C-alpha positions, -999 to +999 in steps of 0.1 A: +771+521+400+733+526+400+718+525+435+688+502+441+664+521+464+637+494+467+599+491+467+581+524+476+545+518+488+526+548+473+492+544+490+475+525+518+455+501+495+482+475+486+491+467+522+455+466+532+447+442+504+477+419+512+467+420+549+431+411+540+445+383+517+466+371+547+498+375+526+516+406+538+548+386+536+545+389+498+559+424+501+591+412+515+595+380+494+615+398+466+642+404+493+645+441+485+640+471+509+604+481+513+599+518+520+566+530+534+563+568+537+551+577+572+520+593+558+510+560+541+518+540+573+496+564+593+468+560+568+469+523+573+475+521+611+457+552+624+428+531+635+439+496+646+403+484+645+403+488+607+410+459+583+447+451+581+460+478+605+472+456+633+486+430+608+506+458+591+521+469+624+531+434+633+545+427+599+566+459+599+579+450+633+589+415+622+608+428+592+627+457+608+657+464+587+640+454+554+609+476+560+616+513+565+590+538+576+604+569+559+598+604+574+583+631+552+573+667+555+539+658+540+531+638+572+545+665+595+523+691+578+493+668+580+499+663+618+501+701+622+469+706+603+451+679+623+461+696+655+442+727+645+414+710+625+408+673+634+386+670+603+416+674+580+416+646+555+446+626+543+433+620+508+461+621+482+488+627+508+501+592+507+511+596+471+525+630+478+547+615+506+558+587+482+568+613+457+587+632+483+607+601+492+614+594+456+625+629+448+648+630+478+664+597+465+667+611+430+683+643+443+710+621+460+715+599+429+697+608+396+702+573+383+686+556+414+664+526+406+631+521+424+597+505+420+565+523+431+540+499+445+504+510+440+468+499+438+446+529+435+437+532+399+440+570+401+477+566+410+485+552+376+470+582+359+488+608+380+517+627+366+543+613+389+536+578+377+531+587+341+563+607+339+586+585+359+623+587+354+636+558+332+649+537+362+617+541+383+588+518+375+553+512+388+540+478+399+504+469+409+494+446+437+479+421+412+511+420+391+532+415+422+510+385+431+511+371+396+549+373+395+552+356+429+529+328+417+550+324+385+581+321+405+566+295+428+566+318+459+528+316+464+503+290+451+478+314+436+474+351+430+437+347+425+433+329+458+449+358+476+426+382+458+396+360+466+404+360+503+407+398+502+374+401+483+356+381+510+367+408+534+351+435+512+382+446+494+375+458+459+401+439+440+386+435+405+411+458+389+439+437+403+428+407+383+441+423+351+477+432+343+484+469+350+521+474+353+546+480+326+566+450+314+599+465+327+586+465+363+575+429+361+607+419+344+627+436+372+607+418+398+610+385+380+648+389+380+648+396+418+626+365+423+648+343+402+670+339+433+657+314+459+638+332+486+611+325+512+580+308+498+544+311+511+521+282+502 
């Protein structure tokens, strides 16, 4: 039987956008595990004064059990580098950490199913998203919101994006469909069961 891994957050942007849009709960609405690599979590929460940081901490605490902060060697290496050079940048390391989490799961079960949740336009172009195993799909923030709206879990995807835009989030790319049809269909199937709704 194929193991369902869950939703892997590949970079900081989706959680920041949802926090800015005051709808972080959207991530847990499908009722599947949400896996945030520790590197991605650190990128979001390192400075609690930044947009969305405190909201993400509170949200992850509320959903302990469904939300997992997954340890990675990418983050351990980053911490070691920061100890010797505080100017070390985290750029691209979130995606590397997500890939590490995914590869570890695939090593345990080559047929594992998962959805990579992304927002950074560059992520879609990178090899690990272009060349995903058959049962691993990619889903954008905008497409998550549109599927939640279609299922009646939120009133309006555009409203969430508008609220985020008012807080200086660049969300224009999220207004157009970006994900493959299989990812949206899988999410639609998960949402077909009654779950929490945010109005």
